[in-house]
PDB file of all heavy atoms in Angstrom:
ATOM      1  N   MET A   1      61.636  27.270 159.675  1.00  0.00           N
ATOM      2  CA  MET A   1      61.252  27.412 161.050  1.00  0.00           C
ATOM      3  C   MET A   1      62.510  27.581 161.909  1.00  0.00           C
ATOM      4  O   MET A   1      63.490  26.874 161.717  1.00  0.00           O
ATOM      5  CB  MET A   1      60.508  26.144 161.428  1.00  0.00           C
ATOM      6  CG  MET A   1      59.479  26.262 162.479  1.00  0.00           C
ATOM      7  SD  MET A   1      58.125  27.286 162.035  1.00  0.00           S
ATOM      8  CE  MET A   1      56.989  26.753 163.210  1.00  0.00           C
ATOM      9  N   LEU A   2      62.423  28.493 162.842  1.00  0.00           N
ATOM     10  CA  LEU A   2      63.546  28.728 163.746  1.00  0.00           C
ATOM     11  C   LEU A   2      63.442  27.811 164.957  1.00  0.00           C
ATOM     12  O   LEU A   2      62.348  27.477 165.410  1.00  0.00           O
ATOM     13  CB  LEU A   2      63.540  30.168 164.231  1.00  0.00           C
ATOM     14  CG  LEU A   2      63.796  31.268 163.205  1.00  0.00           C
ATOM     15  CD1 LEU A   2      63.620  32.620 163.852  1.00  0.00           C
ATOM     16  CD2 LEU A   2      65.171  31.138 162.612  1.00  0.00           C
ATOM     17  N   SER A   3      64.571  27.471 165.486  1.00  0.00           N
ATOM     18  CA  SER A   3      64.557  26.701 166.730  1.00  0.00           C
ATOM     19  C   SER A   3      64.284  27.642 167.896  1.00  0.00           C
ATOM     20  O   SER A   3      64.382  28.861 167.774  1.00  0.00           O
ATOM     21  CB  SER A   3      65.899  25.993 166.928  1.00  0.00           C
ATOM     22  OG  SER A   3      66.915  26.932 167.167  1.00  0.00           O
ATOM     23  N   THR A   4      63.944  27.091 169.021  1.00  0.00           N
ATOM     24  CA  THR A   4      63.632  27.887 170.206  1.00  0.00           C
ATOM     25  C   THR A   4      64.829  28.706 170.656  1.00  0.00           C
ATOM     26  O   THR A   4      64.698  29.901 170.972  1.00  0.00           O
ATOM     27  CB  THR A   4      63.170  26.965 171.348  1.00  0.00           C
ATOM     28  OG1 THR A   4      62.072  26.187 170.887  1.00  0.00           O
ATOM     29  CG2 THR A   4      62.748  27.764 172.555  1.00  0.00           C
ATOM     30  N   SER A   5      66.000  28.116 170.631  1.00  0.00           N
ATOM     31  CA  SER A   5      67.195  28.837 171.086  1.00  0.00           C
ATOM     32  C   SER A   5      67.539  29.993 170.138  1.00  0.00           C
ATOM     33  O   SER A   5      67.976  31.047 170.583  1.00  0.00           O
ATOM     34  CB  SER A   5      68.379  27.882 171.224  1.00  0.00           C
ATOM     35  OG  SER A   5      68.644  27.253 169.986  1.00  0.00           O
ATOM     36  N   THR A   6      67.294  29.812 168.848  1.00  0.00           N
ATOM     37  CA  THR A   6      67.543  30.891 167.901  1.00  0.00           C
ATOM     38  C   THR A   6      66.575  32.048 168.138  1.00  0.00           C
ATOM     39  O   THR A   6      66.962  33.213 168.075  1.00  0.00           O
ATOM     40  CB  THR A   6      67.399  30.381 166.452  1.00  0.00           C
ATOM     41  OG1 THR A   6      68.271  29.276 166.255  1.00  0.00           O
ATOM     42  CG2 THR A   6      67.722  31.463 165.451  1.00  0.00           C
ATOM     43  N   GLY A   7      65.334  31.735 168.429  1.00  0.00           N
ATOM     44  CA  GLY A   7      64.347  32.775 168.722  1.00  0.00           C
ATOM     45  C   GLY A   7      64.715  33.577 169.951  1.00  0.00           C
ATOM     46  O   GLY A   7      64.630  34.806 169.961  1.00  0.00           O
ATOM     47  N   TYR A   8      65.138  32.890 171.008  1.00  0.00           N
ATOM     48  CA  TYR A   8      65.560  33.586 172.218  1.00  0.00           C
ATOM     49  C   TYR A   8      66.809  34.436 171.957  1.00  0.00           C
ATOM     50  O   TYR A   8      66.942  35.545 172.482  1.00  0.00           O
ATOM     51  CB  TYR A   8      65.830  32.608 173.360  1.00  0.00           C
ATOM     52  CG  TYR A   8      64.568  32.138 174.051  1.00  0.00           C
ATOM     53  CD1 TYR A   8      64.236  30.791 174.071  1.00  0.00           C
ATOM     54  CD2 TYR A   8      63.724  33.032 174.681  1.00  0.00           C
ATOM     55  CE1 TYR A   8      63.085  30.358 174.697  1.00  0.00           C
ATOM     56  CE2 TYR A   8      62.572  32.610 175.314  1.00  0.00           C
ATOM     57  CZ  TYR A   8      62.248  31.271 175.320  1.00  0.00           C
ATOM     58  OH  TYR A   8      61.113  30.847 175.943  1.00  0.00           O
ATOM     59  N   LEU A   9      67.715  33.949 171.151  1.00  0.00           N
ATOM     60  CA  LEU A   9      68.915  34.712 170.822  1.00  0.00           C
ATOM     61  C   LEU A   9      68.563  35.986 170.066  1.00  0.00           C
ATOM     62  O   LEU A   9      69.105  37.059 170.360  1.00  0.00           O
ATOM     63  CB  LEU A   9      69.875  33.849 170.000  1.00  0.00           C
ATOM     64  CG  LEU A   9      71.209  34.481 169.619  1.00  0.00           C
ATOM     65  CD1 LEU A   9      72.015  34.794 170.877  1.00  0.00           C
ATOM     66  CD2 LEU A   9      71.983  33.552 168.712  1.00  0.00           C
ATOM     67  N   ILE A  10      67.637  35.894 169.123  1.00  0.00           N
ATOM     68  CA  ILE A  10      67.201  37.072 168.378  1.00  0.00           C
ATOM     69  C   ILE A  10      66.561  38.088 169.326  1.00  0.00           C
ATOM     70  O   ILE A  10      66.822  39.295 169.239  1.00  0.00           O
ATOM     71  CB  ILE A  10      66.234  36.669 167.248  1.00  0.00           C
ATOM     72  CG1 ILE A  10      66.999  35.918 166.163  1.00  0.00           C
ATOM     73  CG2 ILE A  10      65.526  37.882 166.660  1.00  0.00           C
ATOM     74  CD1 ILE A  10      66.132  35.291 165.099  1.00  0.00           C
ATOM     75  N   LEU A  11      65.711  37.608 170.249  1.00  0.00           N
ATOM     76  CA  LEU A  11      65.095  38.511 171.223  1.00  0.00           C
ATOM     77  C   LEU A  11      66.133  39.210 172.089  1.00  0.00           C
ATOM     78  O   LEU A  11      66.040  40.417 172.359  1.00  0.00           O
ATOM     79  CB  LEU A  11      64.123  37.740 172.116  1.00  0.00           C
ATOM     80  CG  LEU A  11      62.793  37.362 171.499  1.00  0.00           C
ATOM     81  CD1 LEU A  11      62.000  36.486 172.457  1.00  0.00           C
ATOM     82  CD2 LEU A  11      62.004  38.588 171.141  1.00  0.00           C
ATOM     83  N   LEU A  12      67.122  38.468 172.550  1.00  0.00           N
ATOM     84  CA  LEU A  12      68.170  39.057 173.387  1.00  0.00           C
ATOM     85  C   LEU A  12      68.991  40.090 172.620  1.00  0.00           C
ATOM     86  O   LEU A  12      69.317  41.157 173.152  1.00  0.00           O
ATOM     87  CB  LEU A  12      69.083  37.971 173.942  1.00  0.00           C
ATOM     88  CG  LEU A  12      68.489  37.107 175.051  1.00  0.00           C
ATOM     89  CD1 LEU A  12      69.436  35.961 175.373  1.00  0.00           C
ATOM     90  CD2 LEU A  12      68.230  37.953 176.278  1.00  0.00           C
ATOM     91  N   ILE A  13      69.310  39.799 171.361  1.00  0.00           N
ATOM     92  CA  ILE A  13      70.105  40.730 170.558  1.00  0.00           C
ATOM     93  C   ILE A  13      69.335  42.021 170.319  1.00  0.00           C
ATOM     94  O   ILE A  13      69.866  43.128 170.520  1.00  0.00           O
ATOM     95  CB  ILE A  13      70.537  40.066 169.233  1.00  0.00           C
ATOM     96  CG1 ILE A  13      71.586  38.995 169.505  1.00  0.00           C
ATOM     97  CG2 ILE A  13      71.067  41.109 168.249  1.00  0.00           C
ATOM     98  CD1 ILE A  13      71.932  38.142 168.301  1.00  0.00           C
ATOM     99  N   PHE A  14      68.066  41.902 169.884  1.00  0.00           N
ATOM    100  CA  PHE A  14      67.279  43.107 169.634  1.00  0.00           C
ATOM    101  C   PHE A  14      67.009  43.876 170.921  1.00  0.00           C
ATOM    102  O   PHE A  14      67.032  45.108 170.932  1.00  0.00           O
ATOM    103  CB  PHE A  14      65.969  42.756 168.930  1.00  0.00           C
ATOM    104  CG  PHE A  14      66.109  42.634 167.449  1.00  0.00           C
ATOM    105  CD1 PHE A  14      66.081  41.393 166.847  1.00  0.00           C
ATOM    106  CD2 PHE A  14      66.280  43.757 166.649  1.00  0.00           C
ATOM    107  CE1 PHE A  14      66.214  41.262 165.478  1.00  0.00           C
ATOM    108  CE2 PHE A  14      66.411  43.644 165.284  1.00  0.00           C
ATOM    109  CZ  PHE A  14      66.383  42.401 164.691  1.00  0.00           C
ATOM    110  N   GLY A  15      66.760  43.176 172.012  1.00  0.00           N
ATOM    111  CA  GLY A  15      66.558  43.845 173.294  1.00  0.00           C
ATOM    112  C   GLY A  15      67.793  44.623 173.719  1.00  0.00           C
ATOM    113  O   GLY A  15      67.699  45.760 174.180  1.00  0.00           O
ATOM    114  N   GLY A  16      68.966  44.016 173.543  1.00  0.00           N
ATOM    115  CA  GLY A  16      70.214  44.708 173.876  1.00  0.00           C
ATOM    116  C   GLY A  16      70.466  45.916 172.990  1.00  0.00           C
ATOM    117  O   GLY A  16      70.898  46.966 173.464  1.00  0.00           O
ATOM    118  N   LEU A  17      70.157  45.765 171.695  1.00  0.00           N
ATOM    119  CA  LEU A  17      70.349  46.887 170.778  1.00  0.00           C
ATOM    120  C   LEU A  17      69.436  48.061 171.128  1.00  0.00           C
ATOM    121  O   LEU A  17      69.876  49.218 171.162  1.00  0.00           O
ATOM    122  CB  LEU A  17      70.095  46.452 169.333  1.00  0.00           C
ATOM    123  CG  LEU A  17      71.168  45.582 168.702  1.00  0.00           C
ATOM    124  CD1 LEU A  17      70.720  45.100 167.326  1.00  0.00           C
ATOM    125  CD2 LEU A  17      72.466  46.342 168.579  1.00  0.00           C
ATOM    126  N   PHE A  18      68.171  47.779 171.377  1.00  0.00           N
ATOM    127  CA  PHE A  18      67.246  48.857 171.704  1.00  0.00           C
ATOM    128  C   PHE A  18      67.544  49.476 173.064  1.00  0.00           C
ATOM    129  O   PHE A  18      67.393  50.682 173.250  1.00  0.00           O
ATOM    130  CB  PHE A  18      65.804  48.368 171.642  1.00  0.00           C
ATOM    131  CG  PHE A  18      65.300  48.210 170.234  1.00  0.00           C
ATOM    132  CD1 PHE A  18      64.883  46.978 169.767  1.00  0.00           C
ATOM    133  CD2 PHE A  18      65.254  49.292 169.374  1.00  0.00           C
ATOM    134  CE1 PHE A  18      64.434  46.822 168.475  1.00  0.00           C
ATOM    135  CE2 PHE A  18      64.807  49.145 168.077  1.00  0.00           C
ATOM    136  CZ  PHE A  18      64.389  47.915 167.623  1.00  0.00           C
ATOM    137  N   THR A  19      67.996  48.682 174.009  1.00  0.00           N
ATOM    138  CA  THR A  19      68.388  49.226 175.303  1.00  0.00           C
ATOM    139  C   THR A  19      69.603  50.142 175.151  1.00  0.00           C
ATOM    140  O   THR A  19      69.646  51.241 175.698  1.00  0.00           O
ATOM    141  CB  THR A  19      68.711  48.095 176.292  1.00  0.00           C
ATOM    142  OG1 THR A  19      67.549  47.269 176.442  1.00  0.00           O
ATOM    143  CG2 THR A  19      69.137  48.642 177.638  1.00  0.00           C
ATOM    144  N   GLY A  20      70.585  49.684 174.386  1.00  0.00           N
ATOM    145  CA  GLY A  20      71.765  50.512 174.138  1.00  0.00           C
ATOM    146  C   GLY A  20      71.420  51.798 173.418  1.00  0.00           C
ATOM    147  O   GLY A  20      71.930  52.874 173.761  1.00  0.00           O
ATOM    148  N   LEU A  21      70.527  51.717 172.426  1.00  0.00           N
ATOM    149  CA  LEU A  21      70.107  52.914 171.692  1.00  0.00           C
ATOM    150  C   LEU A  21      69.402  53.898 172.614  1.00  0.00           C
ATOM    151  O   LEU A  21      69.638  55.108 172.553  1.00  0.00           O
ATOM    152  CB  LEU A  21      69.185  52.513 170.547  1.00  0.00           C
ATOM    153  CG  LEU A  21      68.650  53.637 169.683  1.00  0.00           C
ATOM    154  CD1 LEU A  21      69.784  54.322 168.928  1.00  0.00           C
ATOM    155  CD2 LEU A  21      67.617  53.091 168.712  1.00  0.00           C
ATOM    156  N   THR A  22      68.559  53.391 173.501  1.00  0.00           N
ATOM    157  CA  THR A  22      67.856  54.252 174.441  1.00  0.00           C
ATOM    158  C   THR A  22      68.824  54.933 175.393  1.00  0.00           C
ATOM    159  O   THR A  22      68.700  56.132 175.676  1.00  0.00           O
ATOM    160  CB  THR A  22      66.825  53.430 175.246  1.00  0.00           C
ATOM    161  OG1 THR A  22      65.953  52.777 174.338  1.00  0.00           O
ATOM    162  CG2 THR A  22      66.023  54.315 176.173  1.00  0.00           C
ATOM    163  N   ILE A  23      69.813  54.213 175.873  1.00  0.00           N
ATOM    164  CA  ILE A  23      70.802  54.802 176.786  1.00  0.00           C
ATOM    165  C   ILE A  23      71.613  55.876 176.080  1.00  0.00           C
ATOM    166  O   ILE A  23      71.847  56.959 176.622  1.00  0.00           O
ATOM    167  CB  ILE A  23      71.712  53.693 177.364  1.00  0.00           C
ATOM    168  CG1 ILE A  23      70.919  52.821 178.329  1.00  0.00           C
ATOM    169  CG2 ILE A  23      72.929  54.296 178.062  1.00  0.00           C
ATOM    170  CD1 ILE A  23      71.651  51.573 178.769  1.00  0.00           C
ATOM    171  N   VAL A  24      72.028  55.611 174.852  1.00  0.00           N
ATOM    172  CA  VAL A  24      72.800  56.595 174.091  1.00  0.00           C
ATOM    173  C   VAL A  24      71.967  57.847 173.844  1.00  0.00           C
ATOM    174  O   VAL A  24      72.454  58.975 174.008  1.00  0.00           O
ATOM    175  CB  VAL A  24      73.298  55.985 172.754  1.00  0.00           C
ATOM    176  CG1 VAL A  24      73.833  57.048 171.831  1.00  0.00           C
ATOM    177  CG2 VAL A  24      74.352  54.938 173.031  1.00  0.00           C
ATOM    178  N   MET A  25      70.708  57.677 173.462  1.00  0.00           N
ATOM    179  CA  MET A  25      69.848  58.836 173.209  1.00  0.00           C
ATOM    180  C   MET A  25      69.635  59.650 174.474  1.00  0.00           C
ATOM    181  O   MET A  25      69.622  60.876 174.435  1.00  0.00           O
ATOM    182  CB  MET A  25      68.504  58.371 172.651  1.00  0.00           C
ATOM    183  CG  MET A  25      68.579  57.900 171.225  1.00  0.00           C
ATOM    184  SD  MET A  25      67.068  57.139 170.614  1.00  0.00           S
ATOM    185  CE  MET A  25      65.816  58.295 171.113  1.00  0.00           C
ATOM    186  N   GLN A  26      69.477  58.979 175.608  1.00  0.00           N
ATOM    187  CA  GLN A  26      69.264  59.689 176.872  1.00  0.00           C
ATOM    188  C   GLN A  26      70.519  60.461 177.281  1.00  0.00           C
ATOM    189  O   GLN A  26      70.434  61.579 177.758  1.00  0.00           O
ATOM    190  CB  GLN A  26      68.872  58.701 177.961  1.00  0.00           C
ATOM    191  CG  GLN A  26      68.487  59.365 179.254  1.00  0.00           C
ATOM    192  CD  GLN A  26      68.000  58.363 180.278  1.00  0.00           C
ATOM    193  OE1 GLN A  26      67.984  57.179 180.038  1.00  0.00           O
ATOM    194  NE2 GLN A  26      67.612  58.848 181.433  1.00  0.00           N
ATOM    195  N   ARG A  27      71.675  59.882 177.063  1.00  0.00           N
ATOM    196  CA  ARG A  27      72.915  60.568 177.438  1.00  0.00           C
ATOM    197  C   ARG A  27      73.208  61.751 176.523  1.00  0.00           C
ATOM    198  O   ARG A  27      73.784  62.740 176.950  1.00  0.00           O
ATOM    199  CB  ARG A  27      74.083  59.590 177.417  1.00  0.00           C
ATOM    200  CG  ARG A  27      74.026  58.642 178.587  1.00  0.00           C
ATOM    201  CD  ARG A  27      75.259  57.797 178.680  1.00  0.00           C
ATOM    202  NE  ARG A  27      75.150  56.888 179.836  1.00  0.00           N
ATOM    203  CZ  ARG A  27      75.954  55.901 180.055  1.00  0.00           C
ATOM    204  NH1 ARG A  27      76.936  55.642 179.216  1.00  0.00           N
ATOM    205  NH2 ARG A  27      75.800  55.128 181.108  1.00  0.00           N
ATOM    206  N   ARG A  28      72.824  61.656 175.251  1.00  0.00           N
ATOM    207  CA  ARG A  28      73.059  62.755 174.314  1.00  0.00           C
ATOM    208  C   ARG A  28      72.210  63.967 174.652  1.00  0.00           C
ATOM    209  O   ARG A  28      72.651  65.098 174.510  1.00  0.00           O
ATOM    210  CB  ARG A  28      72.778  62.326 172.881  1.00  0.00           C
ATOM    211  CG  ARG A  28      73.844  61.411 172.336  1.00  0.00           C
ATOM    212  CD  ARG A  28      73.625  61.157 170.899  1.00  0.00           C
ATOM    213  NE  ARG A  28      74.322  62.186 170.149  1.00  0.00           N
ATOM    214  CZ  ARG A  28      74.238  62.348 168.854  1.00  0.00           C
ATOM    215  NH1 ARG A  28      73.453  61.563 168.145  1.00  0.00           N
ATOM    216  NH2 ARG A  28      74.916  63.277 168.242  1.00  0.00           N
ATOM    217  N   THR A  29      70.955  63.740 175.081  1.00  0.00           N
ATOM    218  CA  THR A  29      70.084  64.868 175.411  1.00  0.00           C
ATOM    219  C   THR A  29      70.396  65.433 176.791  1.00  0.00           C
ATOM    220  O   THR A  29      70.123  66.600 177.050  1.00  0.00           O
ATOM    221  CB  THR A  29      68.608  64.460 175.358  1.00  0.00           C
ATOM    222  OG1 THR A  29      68.379  63.408 176.293  1.00  0.00           O
ATOM    223  CG2 THR A  29      68.201  64.029 173.965  1.00  0.00           C
ATOM    224  N   GLY A  30      70.931  64.611 177.662  1.00  0.00           N
ATOM    225  CA  GLY A  30      71.291  65.075 179.001  1.00  0.00           C
ATOM    226  C   GLY A  30      70.105  65.193 179.937  1.00  0.00           C
ATOM    227  O   GLY A  30      70.232  65.739 181.017  1.00  0.00           O
ATOM    228  N   LYS A  31      68.932  64.722 179.512  1.00  0.00           N
ATOM    229  CA  LYS A  31      67.744  64.801 180.358  1.00  0.00           C
ATOM    230  C   LYS A  31      67.331  63.397 180.775  1.00  0.00           C
ATOM    231  O   LYS A  31      67.456  62.451 180.016  1.00  0.00           O
ATOM    232  CB  LYS A  31      66.572  65.439 179.607  1.00  0.00           C
ATOM    233  CG  LYS A  31      66.793  66.896 179.270  1.00  0.00           C
ATOM    234  CD  LYS A  31      65.541  67.505 178.678  1.00  0.00           C
ATOM    235  CE  LYS A  31      65.385  67.030 177.248  1.00  0.00           C
ATOM    236  NZ  LYS A  31      64.240  67.625 176.560  1.00  0.00           N
ATOM    237  N   GLU A  32      66.815  63.302 181.984  1.00  0.00           N
ATOM    238  CA  GLU A  32      66.304  62.027 182.455  1.00  0.00           C
ATOM    239  C   GLU A  32      64.871  61.875 181.977  1.00  0.00           C
ATOM    240  O   GLU A  32      64.073  62.796 182.069  1.00  0.00           O
ATOM    241  CB  GLU A  32      66.356  61.975 183.977  1.00  0.00           C
ATOM    242  CG  GLU A  32      65.967  60.632 184.536  1.00  0.00           C
ATOM    243  CD  GLU A  32      66.155  60.572 186.034  1.00  0.00           C
ATOM    244  OE1 GLU A  32      67.001  61.307 186.552  1.00  0.00           O
ATOM    245  OE2 GLU A  32      65.444  59.779 186.660  1.00  0.00           O
ATOM    246  N   MET A  33      64.541  60.717 181.446  1.00  0.00           N
ATOM    247  CA  MET A  33      63.202  60.494 180.918  1.00  0.00           C
ATOM    248  C   MET A  33      62.461  59.495 181.800  1.00  0.00           C
ATOM    249  O   MET A  33      62.952  58.416 182.060  1.00  0.00           O
ATOM    250  CB  MET A  33      63.274  59.969 179.482  1.00  0.00           C
ATOM    251  CG  MET A  33      61.916  59.813 178.832  1.00  0.00           C
ATOM    252  SD  MET A  33      61.998  59.323 177.116  1.00  0.00           S
ATOM    253  CE  MET A  33      62.477  60.858 176.386  1.00  0.00           C
ATOM    254  N   THR A  34      61.283  59.893 182.239  1.00  0.00           N
ATOM    255  CA  THR A  34      60.463  58.989 183.038  1.00  0.00           C
ATOM    256  C   THR A  34      59.658  58.086 182.111  1.00  0.00           C
ATOM    257  O   THR A  34      59.596  58.295 180.900  1.00  0.00           O
ATOM    258  CB  THR A  34      59.498  59.793 183.925  1.00  0.00           C
ATOM    259  OG1 THR A  34      58.608  60.529 183.079  1.00  0.00           O
ATOM    260  CG2 THR A  34      60.248  60.753 184.842  1.00  0.00           C
ATOM    261  N   ALA A  35      59.012  57.095 182.688  1.00  0.00           N
ATOM    262  CA  ALA A  35      58.200  56.166 181.898  1.00  0.00           C
ATOM    263  C   ALA A  35      57.029  56.904 181.243  1.00  0.00           C
ATOM    264  O   ALA A  35      56.643  56.603 180.116  1.00  0.00           O
ATOM    265  CB  ALA A  35      57.691  55.037 182.777  1.00  0.00           C
ATOM    266  N   GLU A  36      56.453  57.877 181.939  1.00  0.00           N
ATOM    267  CA  GLU A  36      55.334  58.634 181.371  1.00  0.00           C
ATOM    268  C   GLU A  36      55.793  59.470 180.180  1.00  0.00           C
ATOM    269  O   GLU A  36      55.112  59.530 179.159  1.00  0.00           O
ATOM    270  CB  GLU A  36      54.713  59.526 182.428  1.00  0.00           C
ATOM    271  CG  GLU A  36      53.488  60.283 181.920  1.00  0.00           C
ATOM    272  CD  GLU A  36      52.851  61.162 182.985  1.00  0.00           C
ATOM    273  OE1 GLU A  36      53.349  61.167 184.124  1.00  0.00           O
ATOM    274  OE2 GLU A  36      51.877  61.831 182.668  1.00  0.00           O
ATOM    275  N   GLN A  37      56.944  60.105 180.282  1.00  0.00           N
ATOM    276  CA  GLN A  37      57.474  60.872 179.158  1.00  0.00           C
ATOM    277  C   GLN A  37      57.786  59.962 177.982  1.00  0.00           C
ATOM    278  O   GLN A  37      57.566  60.327 176.839  1.00  0.00           O
ATOM    279  CB  GLN A  37      58.725  61.629 179.581  1.00  0.00           C
ATOM    280  CG  GLN A  37      58.460  62.772 180.520  1.00  0.00           C
ATOM    281  CD  GLN A  37      59.754  63.361 181.045  1.00  0.00           C
ATOM    282  OE1 GLN A  37      60.773  62.688 181.108  1.00  0.00           O
ATOM    283  NE2 GLN A  37      59.717  64.623 181.432  1.00  0.00           N
ATOM    284  N   PHE A  38      58.291  58.770 178.254  1.00  0.00           N
ATOM    285  CA  PHE A  38      58.614  57.836 177.189  1.00  0.00           C
ATOM    286  C   PHE A  38      57.359  57.368 176.471  1.00  0.00           C
ATOM    287  O   PHE A  38      57.310  57.320 175.245  1.00  0.00           O
ATOM    288  CB  PHE A  38      59.375  56.636 177.754  1.00  0.00           C
ATOM    289  CG  PHE A  38      59.763  55.632 176.705  1.00  0.00           C
ATOM    290  CD1 PHE A  38      60.872  55.849 175.909  1.00  0.00           C
ATOM    291  CD2 PHE A  38      59.024  54.485 176.511  1.00  0.00           C
ATOM    292  CE1 PHE A  38      61.238  54.937 174.932  1.00  0.00           C
ATOM    293  CE2 PHE A  38      59.376  53.566 175.545  1.00  0.00           C
ATOM    294  CZ  PHE A  38      60.488  53.800 174.757  1.00  0.00           C
ATOM    295  N   SER A  39      56.308  57.042 177.236  1.00  0.00           N
ATOM    296  CA  SER A  39      55.088  56.514 176.620  1.00  0.00           C
ATOM    297  C   SER A  39      54.323  57.568 175.836  1.00  0.00           C
ATOM    298  O   SER A  39      53.560  57.228 174.937  1.00  0.00           O
ATOM    299  CB  SER A  39      54.185  55.886 177.679  1.00  0.00           C
ATOM    300  OG  SER A  39      53.737  56.869 178.579  1.00  0.00           O
ATOM    301  N   THR A  40      54.509  58.849 176.159  1.00  0.00           N
ATOM    302  CA  THR A  40      53.829  59.913 175.422  1.00  0.00           C
ATOM    303  C   THR A  40      54.776  60.646 174.477  1.00  0.00           C
ATOM    304  O   THR A  40      54.417  61.687 173.939  1.00  0.00           O
ATOM    305  CB  THR A  40      53.209  60.928 176.393  1.00  0.00           C
ATOM    306  OG1 THR A  40      54.244  61.496 177.202  1.00  0.00           O
ATOM    307  CG2 THR A  40      52.147  60.291 177.259  1.00  0.00           C
ATOM    308  N   ALA A  41      55.964  60.122 174.264  1.00  0.00           N
ATOM    309  CA  ALA A  41      56.976  60.703 173.378  1.00  0.00           C
ATOM    310  C   ALA A  41      57.328  62.130 173.777  1.00  0.00           C
ATOM    311  O   ALA A  41      57.612  62.975 172.938  1.00  0.00           O
ATOM    312  CB  ALA A  41      56.515  60.649 171.927  1.00  0.00           C
ATOM    313  N   GLY A  42      57.312  62.410 175.081  1.00  0.00           N
ATOM    314  CA  GLY A  42      57.718  63.719 175.580  1.00  0.00           C
ATOM    315  C   GLY A  42      56.670  64.794 175.448  1.00  0.00           C
ATOM    316  O   GLY A  42      56.925  65.954 175.759  1.00  0.00           O
ATOM    317  N   ARG A  43      55.484  64.456 174.990  1.00  0.00           N
ATOM    318  CA  ARG A  43      54.423  65.454 174.830  1.00  0.00           C
ATOM    319  C   ARG A  43      53.711  65.660 176.154  1.00  0.00           C
ATOM    320  O   ARG A  43      53.666  64.780 176.995  1.00  0.00           O
ATOM    321  CB  ARG A  43      53.434  65.013 173.761  1.00  0.00           C
ATOM    322  CG  ARG A  43      54.073  64.954 172.403  1.00  0.00           C
ATOM    323  CD  ARG A  43      53.060  64.472 171.377  1.00  0.00           C
ATOM    324  NE  ARG A  43      53.657  64.403 170.056  1.00  0.00           N
ATOM    325  CZ  ARG A  43      54.295  63.366 169.555  1.00  0.00           C
ATOM    326  NH1 ARG A  43      54.440  62.290 170.291  1.00  0.00           N
ATOM    327  NH2 ARG A  43      54.790  63.385 168.354  1.00  0.00           N
ATOM    328  N   SER A  44      53.124  66.823 176.315  1.00  0.00           N
ATOM    329  CA  SER A  44      52.404  67.124 177.548  1.00  0.00           C
ATOM    330  C   SER A  44      50.925  66.812 177.347  1.00  0.00           C
ATOM    331  O   SER A  44      50.132  67.672 176.995  1.00  0.00           O
ATOM    332  CB  SER A  44      52.601  68.572 177.953  1.00  0.00           C
ATOM    333  OG  SER A  44      52.175  69.434 176.905  1.00  0.00           O
ATOM    334  N   VAL A  45      50.560  65.572 177.561  1.00  0.00           N
ATOM    335  CA  VAL A  45      49.166  65.159 177.483  1.00  0.00           C
ATOM    336  C   VAL A  45      48.732  64.715 178.867  1.00  0.00           C
ATOM    337  O   VAL A  45      49.553  64.426 179.732  1.00  0.00           O
ATOM    338  CB  VAL A  45      48.951  64.002 176.472  1.00  0.00           C
ATOM    339  CG1 VAL A  45      49.282  64.438 175.082  1.00  0.00           C
ATOM    340  CG2 VAL A  45      49.749  62.796 176.853  1.00  0.00           C
ATOM    341  N   GLY A  46      47.430  64.667 179.063  1.00  0.00           N
ATOM    342  CA  GLY A  46      46.913  64.265 180.355  1.00  0.00           C
ATOM    343  C   GLY A  46      47.157  62.808 180.662  1.00  0.00           C
ATOM    344  O   GLY A  46      47.458  62.007 179.781  1.00  0.00           O
ATOM    345  N   VAL A  47      46.969  62.461 181.928  1.00  0.00           N
ATOM    346  CA  VAL A  47      47.196  61.091 182.366  1.00  0.00           C
ATOM    347  C   VAL A  47      46.195  60.154 181.697  1.00  0.00           C
ATOM    348  O   VAL A  47      46.516  59.033 181.348  1.00  0.00           O
ATOM    349  CB  VAL A  47      47.099  60.999 183.906  1.00  0.00           C
ATOM    350  CG1 VAL A  47      47.185  59.570 184.371  1.00  0.00           C
ATOM    351  CG2 VAL A  47      48.152  61.855 184.547  1.00  0.00           C
ATOM    352  N   GLY A  48      44.963  60.614 181.489  1.00  0.00           N
ATOM    353  CA  GLY A  48      43.935  59.779 180.861  1.00  0.00           C
ATOM    354  C   GLY A  48      44.295  59.378 179.455  1.00  0.00           C
ATOM    355  O   GLY A  48      44.063  58.249 179.033  1.00  0.00           O
ATOM    356  N   LEU A  49      44.879  60.276 178.686  1.00  0.00           N
ATOM    357  CA  LEU A  49      45.250  59.958 177.323  1.00  0.00           C
ATOM    358  C   LEU A  49      46.440  59.009 177.270  1.00  0.00           C
ATOM    359  O   LEU A  49      46.541  58.188 176.372  1.00  0.00           O
ATOM    360  CB  LEU A  49      45.580  61.229 176.537  1.00  0.00           C
ATOM    361  CG  LEU A  49      44.396  62.132 176.199  1.00  0.00           C
ATOM    362  CD1 LEU A  49      44.891  63.390 175.511  1.00  0.00           C
ATOM    363  CD2 LEU A  49      43.413  61.408 175.322  1.00  0.00           C
ATOM    364  N   ALA A  50      47.341  59.105 178.225  1.00  0.00           N
ATOM    365  CA  ALA A  50      48.511  58.246 178.238  1.00  0.00           C
ATOM    366  C   ALA A  50      48.152  56.821 178.627  1.00  0.00           C
ATOM    367  O   ALA A  50      48.832  55.880 178.251  1.00  0.00           O
ATOM    368  CB  ALA A  50      49.566  58.789 179.205  1.00  0.00           C
ATOM    369  N   SER A  51      47.054  56.653 179.372  1.00  0.00           N
ATOM    370  CA  SER A  51      46.709  55.318 179.844  1.00  0.00           C
ATOM    371  C   SER A  51      45.841  54.539 178.867  1.00  0.00           C
ATOM    372  O   SER A  51      45.594  53.372 179.065  1.00  0.00           O
ATOM    373  CB  SER A  51      45.993  55.404 181.190  1.00  0.00           C
ATOM    374  OG  SER A  51      44.762  56.089 181.032  1.00  0.00           O
ATOM    375  N   VAL A  52      45.358  55.181 177.826  1.00  0.00           N
ATOM    376  CA  VAL A  52      44.456  54.510 176.873  1.00  0.00           C
ATOM    377  C   VAL A  52      45.207  53.568 175.995  1.00  0.00           C
ATOM    378  O   VAL A  52      46.231  53.511 175.638  1.00  0.00           O
ATOM    379  CB  VAL A  52      43.706  55.540 176.018  1.00  0.00           C
ATOM    380  CG1 VAL A  52      42.929  54.860 174.909  1.00  0.00           C
ATOM    381  CG2 VAL A  52      42.787  56.346 176.897  1.00  0.00           C
TER     382      VAL A  52
END
């Protein structure tokens, strides 16, 4: 069993890694990505499909 502080540390580390990866990917493509583009993986689908 993990202690509470270890669990929070793991969350912070993974959150930082994924945030850094997202920033690097965005800078490499040179395009700004909105939340809607992120949630639909850049595909052109309607708003109804993205909200399901």
